[in-house]
Backbone as ProteinMPNN parsed JSONL, in Angstrom:
{"seq_chain_A": "MLFAASRYSSRYSSREAVDEKRFGRLVVLLQGIQLEIEKESTQLHPFENAMTDCAAFSLEAMENGDNPEIMSAKIDTLTRSLIFDHRRQVSLDQQMSFLNRMRAELQRILPSNRA", "coords_chain_A": {"N_chain_A": [[7.313, -8.998, -51.631], [8.786, -10.174, -49.345], [9.914, -7.94, -48.519], [7.841, -6.63, -47.521], [7.11, -8.052, -45.451], [9.132, -8.012, -43.953], [9.139, -5.131, -43.133], [6.816, -4.96, -41.766], [7.476, -6.759, -39.65], [9.618, -5.353, -38.438], [8.01, -2.955, -37.757], [6.327, -3.995, -35.869], [7.938, -5.022, -33.882], [8.953, -2.641, -33.177], [6.741, -1.242, -32.034], [6.293, -2.941, -29.929], [8.574, -2.275, -28.54], [7.978, 0.241, -27.668], [5.42, -0.225, -26.453], [6.911, -1.464, -24.377], [8.454, 0.544, -23.138], [6.463, 2.397, -22.399], [4.804, 0.893, -20.586], [6.862, 0.027, -18.851], [7.683, 2.398, -17.646], [5.352, 2.462, -15.832], [5.462, 0.27, -14.352], [7.587, 1.087, -12.853], [6.593, 3.238, -11.347], [4.474, 1.868, -9.924], [6.133, 0.214, -8.5], [7.476, 2.284, -6.756], [5.239, 3.279, -5.38], [4.373, 1.164, -4.037], [6.465, 0.771, -2.244], [6.086, 3.163, -0.847], [3.659, 2.697, 0.483], [4.216, 0.307, 1.858], [6.111, 1.28, 3.917], [4.613, 3.058, 5.173], [2.598, 1.517, 6.318], [4.375, -0.079, 7.832], [5.223, 1.716, 9.85], [2.897, 2.277, 11.117], [2.35, 0.313, 12.812], [3.941, -0.031, 15.222], [2.947, 2.538, 16.604], [0.364, 1.938, 16.973], [0.55, -0.446, 18.632], [1.787, 1.032, 20.856], [-0.374, 2.743, 21.611], [-2.294, 0.965, 22.419], [-1.099, -0.214, 24.5], [-0.884, 2.01, 26.185], [-3.588, 2.577, 26.526], [-4.348, 0.342, 28.069], [-2.925, 0.732, 30.21], [-3.978, 3.118, 31.211], [-6.714, 2.404, 31.617], [-6.376, 0.589, 33.651], [-5.164, 2.264, 35.531], [-7.653, 3.934, 35.951], [-9.296, 2.026, 36.849], [-8.076, 1.597, 39.324], [-8.796, 3.994, 40.656], [-7.388, 6.288, 40.204], [-8.272, 9.718, 38.92], [-11.073, 9.344, 37.441], [-12.441, 10.862, 35.265], [-10.466, 12.273, 33.605], [-8.975, 9.765, 32.859], [-10.802, 8.475, 31.488], [-11.502, 10.095, 29.218], [-8.898, 10.154, 28.247], [-8.654, 7.335, 27.48], [-10.923, 7.305, 25.627], [-9.948, 8.933, 23.572], [-7.522, 7.54, 22.765], [-8.883, 5.225, 21.978], [-10.425, 6.346, 19.639], [-8.04, 6.782, 18.182], [-7.009, 4.274, 17.752], [-9.107, 3.176, 16.323], [-9.017, 4.806, 14.038], [-6.318, 4.379, 13.07], [-6.785, 1.464, 12.603], [-8.619, 1.506, 10.475], [-6.913, 2.879, 8.647], [-5.031, 1.044, 8.012], [-6.375, -0.962, 6.913], [-7.177, 0.403, 4.566], [-4.52, 0.788, 3.598], [-4.199, -1.908, 2.973], [-5.763, -2.601, 0.971], [-5.132, -0.991, -0.955], [-2.505, -2.015, -1.468], [-3.287, -4.575, -2.552], [-4.688, -3.767, -4.693], [-2.353, -2.714, -6.157], [-1.22, -5.047, -6.62], [-2.853, -6.376, -8.309], [-2.714, -4.85, -10.408], [0.057, -5.281, -11.264], [-0.042, -8.039, -11.742], [-1.683, -7.953, -13.915], [-0.253, -6.285, -15.673], [1.949, -8.097, -16.125], [0.599, -9.854, -17.975], [0.155, -8.435, -20.188], [2.615, -7.278, -20.774], [5.41, -7.739, -23.182], [7.659, -8.51, -22.148], [7.076, -9.479, -19.816], [8.095, -8.387, -17.384], [6.747, -6.983, -15.185]], "CA_chain_A": [[6.626, -9.558, -50.643], [9.714, -10.274, -48.428], [10.215, -6.637, -48.041], [6.667, -6.032, -46.804], [6.956, -8.878, -44.182], [10.148, -7.371, -42.903], [8.615, -3.832, -42.608], [5.814, -5.575, -40.694], [8.064, -7.196, -38.573], [10.271, -4.185, -37.7], [7.052, -2.115, -37.131], [5.767, -4.698, -34.896], [8.979, -4.946, -32.814], [9.168, -1.17, -32.719], [5.65, -1.041, -31.358], [6.434, -3.619, -28.692], [9.339, -1.463, -27.703], [7.019, 1.518, -27.299], [4.768, -0.786, -25.17], [7.689, -2.029, -23.194], [8.768, 1.64, -22.562], [5.456, 3.129, -21.79], [4.38, 0.305, -19.315], [7.93, 0.081, -18.013], [7.434, 3.614, -16.654], [4.176, 2.303, -14.928], [5.906, -0.612, -13.445], [8.669, 1.639, -11.736], [5.715, 4.014, -10.591], [3.782, 1.062, -9.059], [7.113, -0.107, -7.365], [7.447, 3.385, -5.853], [3.968, 3.409, -4.619], [4.42, 0.097, -3.111], [7.483, 1.165, -1.279], [5.367, 4.126, 0.212], [2.685, 1.977, 1.278], [4.831, -0.633, 2.921], [6.73, 2.25, 4.677], [3.413, 3.669, 6.03], [2.242, 0.408, 7.077], [5.298, -0.548, 8.957], [5.042, 2.775, 10.529], [1.591, 2.345, 11.982], [2.537, -0.945, 14.009], [4.616, 0.556, 16.491], [2.158, 3.472, 17.076], [-0.822, 0.915, 17.489], [1.077, -1.089, 19.838], [2.102, 1.963, 22.0], [-1.549, 3.228, 21.939], [-2.859, -0.163, 22.814], [-0.549, -0.407, 25.869], [-1.235, 3.108, 26.925], [-4.883, 2.405, 26.807], [-4.503, -0.607, 28.902], [-2.465, 1.307, 31.654], [-5.209, 3.988, 31.487], [-7.615, 1.658, 32.056], [-5.917, -0.038, 34.827], [-5.19, 3.366, 36.428], [-8.917, 4.367, 36.219], [-9.944, 1.131, 37.884], [-7.284, 1.994, 40.682], [-9.226, 5.226, 41.281], [-6.921, 7.7, 39.422], [-9.12, 10.407, 38.189], [-11.592, 8.611, 36.346], [-13.003, 11.521, 34.224], [-9.316, 12.266, 32.933], [-8.586, 8.629, 32.369], [-11.918, 8.172, 30.604], [-11.128, 10.77, 28.246], [-7.655, 9.556, 27.554], [-9.013, 5.952, 26.885], [-11.63, 7.717, 24.45], [-8.963, 9.462, 22.562], [-6.75, 6.459, 22.313], [-9.911, 4.207, 21.047], [-10.577, 6.758, 18.26], [-6.918, 6.745, 17.415], [-6.68, 2.977, 17.349], [-10.171, 2.909, 15.146], [-8.472, 5.723, 12.89], [-5.265, 3.616, 12.587], [-7.096, 0.26, 12.161], [-9.083, 2.042, 9.052], [-5.832, 3.272, 7.714], [-4.484, -0.098, 7.757], [-7.294, -1.579, 6.022], [-7.138, 1.133, 3.403], [-3.368, 0.512, 3.006], [-4.107, -3.224, 2.56], [-6.75, -2.511, -0.194], [-4.174, -0.31, -2.103], [-1.525, -3.095, -1.925], [-4.211, -5.341, -3.195], [-5.008, -2.995, -5.995], [-1.306, -2.865, -6.902], [-0.797, -6.51, -6.917], [-3.736, -6.824, -9.327], [-2.151, -4.198, -11.55], [1.206, -6.036, -11.61], [-0.477, -9.076, -12.459], [-2.309, -7.519, -15.371], [1.081, -5.802, -16.886], [2.541, -9.213, -16.661], [-0.092, -10.578, -18.854], [0.214, -7.793, -21.59], [3.99, -6.937, -21.27], [5.802, -8.832, -23.825], [8.801, -9.107, -21.529], [6.691, -9.927, -18.469], [8.991, -7.671, -16.245], [6.083, -6.378, -14.055]], "C_chain_A": [[7.396, -9.768, -49.402], [9.841, -9.045, -47.603], [9.171, -6.214, -47.147], [6.769, -6.869, -45.448], [8.003, -8.159, -43.337], [9.88, -6.055, -42.424], [7.629, -4.148, -41.509], [6.448, -5.883, -39.25], [8.955, -6.212, -37.936], [9.327, -3.276, -37.178], [6.599, -2.608, -35.831], [6.706, -4.653, -33.636], [8.986, -3.633, -32.175], [7.938, -0.874, -31.841], [5.772, -1.797, -29.935], [7.633, -2.898, -27.81], [8.921, -0.328, -27.092], [6.31, 1.084, -26.237], [5.738, -1.01, -23.878], [8.018, -0.686, -22.411], [7.854, 2.183, -21.844], [5.068, 2.194, -20.483], [5.483, -0.007, -18.402], [7.774, 1.173, -16.961], [6.323, 3.273, -15.692], [4.646, 1.353, -13.85], [6.994, -0.018, -12.445], [7.745, 2.55, -10.908], [5.102, 3.074, -9.58], [4.84, 0.57, -7.896], [7.266, 0.878, -6.375], [6.46, 3.531, -4.879], [3.976, 2.163, -3.631], [5.159, 0.348, -1.974], [6.837, 2.051, -0.148], [4.443, 3.396, 1.042], [3.233, 1.152, 2.231], [5.389, 0.228, 4.019], [5.77, 2.675, 5.868], [2.829, 2.64, 7.059], [3.046, -0.091, 8.202], [5.466, 0.621, 10.095], [3.992, 2.781, 11.543], [1.714, 1.223, 13.05], [2.874, -0.5, 15.218], [3.641, 1.426, 17.173], [0.908, 2.756, 17.782], [-0.41, 0.212, 18.627], [1.12, -0.116, 21.103], [0.68, 2.555, 22.468], [-2.301, 2.028, 22.929], [-2.305, -0.26, 24.441], [-1.017, 0.786, 26.673], [-2.752, 2.96, 27.206], [-5.206, 1.452, 28.009], [-4.014, 0.079, 30.261], [-3.396, 2.281, 32.139], [-6.28, 3.354, 32.127], [-7.571, 1.094, 33.359], [-5.896, 1.06, 35.855], [-6.768, 3.959, 36.772], [-9.68, 3.395, 37.232], [-9.266, 1.187, 39.041], [-7.677, 3.108, 41.175], [-8.424, 6.535, 40.881], [-7.949, 8.408, 38.533], [-9.734, 9.921, 36.924], [-11.97, 9.529, 35.137], [-11.533, 11.922, 33.31], [-9.04, 11.094, 32.248], [-9.562, 8.237, 31.295], [-11.713, 8.86, 29.279], [-10.019, 10.475, 27.375], [-8.119, 8.343, 26.791], [-10.073, 6.395, 25.598], [-10.769, 8.032, 23.31], [-8.1, 8.339, 22.034], [-7.628, 5.52, 21.519], [-9.99, 4.776, 19.734], [-9.246, 6.609, 17.589], [-6.59, 5.337, 16.863], [-7.931, 2.626, 16.039], [-9.516, 3.592, 13.966], [-7.257, 4.76, 12.212], [-5.521, 2.254, 11.926], [-7.723, 0.555, 10.637], [-8.066, 2.225, 8.042], [-5.145, 2.102, 7.179], [-5.095, -0.915, 6.708], [-7.196, -1.082, 4.567], [-5.601, 0.68, 2.667], [-3.23, -0.966, 2.297], [-4.755, -3.399, 1.149], [-5.929, -1.922, -1.245], [-3.19, -1.289, -2.462], [-2.167, -4.173, -2.786], [-4.359, -5.035, -4.461], [-3.557, -3.05, -6.891], [-0.742, -4.248, -7.38], [-1.642, -6.967, -8.229], [-3.233, -6.271, -10.753], [-0.957, -4.809, -12.194], [0.993, -7.108, -12.346], [-1.08, -8.787, -14.02], [-1.195, -6.884, -16.311], [1.644, -7.082, -17.127], [1.919, -9.989, -17.882], [-0.038, -9.711, -20.238], [1.619, -7.24, -21.955], [4.731, -7.849, -22.019], [7.158, -9.334, -22.937], [8.366, -9.774, -20.08], [7.412, -9.303, -17.402], [8.104, -7.02, -15.181], [6.341, -6.994, -12.863]], "O_chain_A": [[6.788, -9.578, -48.348], [9.875, -9.005, -46.373], [9.419, -5.547, -46.143], [6.497, -6.297, -44.392], [7.774, -7.768, -42.193], [10.342, -5.753, -41.323], [7.692, -3.577, -40.42], [6.117, -5.467, -38.14], [9.007, -6.309, -36.71], [9.66, -2.709, -36.137], [6.477, -1.886, -34.842], [6.297, -4.3, -32.53], [9.015, -3.447, -30.959], [8.172, -0.2, -30.838], [5.363, -1.251, -28.91], [7.641, -2.943, -26.58], [9.445, 0.083, -26.057], [6.363, 1.685, -25.164], [5.442, -0.802, -22.701], [7.904, -0.686, -21.186], [8.137, 2.525, -20.695], [5.029, 2.746, -19.383], [5.207, -0.301, -17.239], [7.737, 0.993, -15.744], [6.389, 3.88, -14.623], [4.349, 1.507, -12.666], [7.246, -0.569, -11.373], [8.072, 2.678, -9.728], [5.171, 3.408, -8.397], [4.564, 0.516, -6.697], [7.219, 0.538, -5.193], [6.702, 3.85, -3.715], [3.565, 2.29, -2.477], [4.693, 0.206, -0.844], [6.939, 1.857, 1.063], [4.482, 3.508, 2.268], [2.82, 1.202, 3.39], [5.101, -0.151, 5.154], [6.001, 2.662, 7.077], [2.633, 2.825, 8.26], [2.587, -0.453, 9.285], [5.859, 0.296, 11.216], [4.166, 3.227, 12.677], [1.125, 1.342, 14.124], [2.133, -0.586, 16.197], [3.42, 1.145, 18.351], [0.548, 2.98, 18.938], [-1.1, 0.309, 19.642], [0.594, -0.404, 22.178], [0.559, 2.845, 23.658], [-2.781, 2.279, 24.034], [-3.062, -0.362, 25.407], [-1.52, 0.591, 27.779], [-3.08, 3.316, 28.338], [-6.119, 1.676, 28.804], [-4.676, -0.034, 31.292], [-3.649, 2.348, 33.341], [-6.725, 3.802, 33.184], [-8.543, 1.085, 34.115], [-6.488, 0.914, 36.924], [-6.975, 4.416, 37.896], [-10.433, 3.744, 38.142], [-9.923, 0.762, 39.991], [-7.066, 3.478, 42.178], [-8.794, 7.662, 41.209], [-8.442, 7.846, 37.555], [-9.278, 9.974, 35.782], [-11.843, 9.041, 34.014], [-11.712, 11.789, 32.099], [-8.84, 11.204, 31.038], [-9.151, 7.702, 30.265], [-11.758, 8.178, 28.256], [-10.039, 10.497, 26.144], [-7.996, 8.308, 25.567], [-9.959, 5.734, 24.566], [-10.863, 7.458, 22.225], [-7.988, 8.244, 20.812], [-7.196, 5.039, 20.472], [-9.737, 4.093, 18.741], [-9.279, 6.303, 16.397], [-6.03, 5.165, 15.781], [-7.683, 1.96, 15.033], [-9.461, 2.964, 12.909], [-7.264, 4.452, 11.02], [-4.84, 1.826, 10.993], [-7.332, -0.127, 9.689], [-8.178, 1.877, 6.867], [-4.702, 2.103, 6.031], [-4.476, -1.457, 5.793], [-7.143, -1.817, 3.581], [-5.496, 0.319, 1.495], [-2.461, -1.235, 1.374], [-4.34, -4.207, 0.319], [-6.031, -2.348, -2.395], [-2.959, -1.478, -3.657], [-1.519, -4.628, -3.728], [-4.201, -5.874, -5.348], [-3.559, -3.358, -8.083], [0.021, -4.447, -8.326], [-1.2, -7.77, -9.051], [-3.262, -6.852, -11.838], [-0.858, -4.896, -13.418], [1.583, -7.311, -13.407], [-0.838, -9.438, -15.036], [-1.252, -6.972, -17.538], [1.888, -7.336, -18.306], [2.607, -10.649, -18.66], [-0.184, -10.295, -21.312], [1.888, -6.819, -23.08], [4.757, -8.963, -21.497], [7.609, -10.47, -23.083], [9.122, -10.435, -19.368], [7.251, -9.874, -16.323], [8.701, -6.487, -14.245], [5.833, -6.57, -11.825]]}, "name": "protein", "num_of_chains": 1, "seq": "MLFAASRYSSRYSSREAVDEKRFGRLVVLLQGIQLEIEKESTQLHPFENAMTDCAAFSLEAMENGDNPEIMSAKIDTLTRSLIFDHRRQVSLDQQMSFLNRMRAELQRILPSNRA"}
C-alpha cells in the first residue's frame, strides 16, 4: 500500500510540474504581450498631445483669418486622428484589463502562484 501511495504522490507531483511548465509558458507570453501594450500606450500619449496642440493652433489661426478652408480641413483631420487614438487607447486599456484578469486566474490555478 505504501508503494501505491508513493507512486500516486510521484505522479501527482509530476503532473504539477507539467502544469507548471505549461502555464509558465503562458505567463511568459502574457508578460511579453503586456510589454507590447505598455509600449504602444506610452507611444500614443506624445502624439495625442502634439495633435491637440496643433489643433488648438490651427483653430486660433482660423479665428485670426488664416485660410479658413485649409484650417478647417486640418482641424477635421486632427479631430479624426484624436478620436482614432482615443479609441485605440480604450482598446489597449481593455486588453490590459484582460491580461490582468488572466494573470489573476493563473495565480489561482498555478501551484507556485508565480503568475
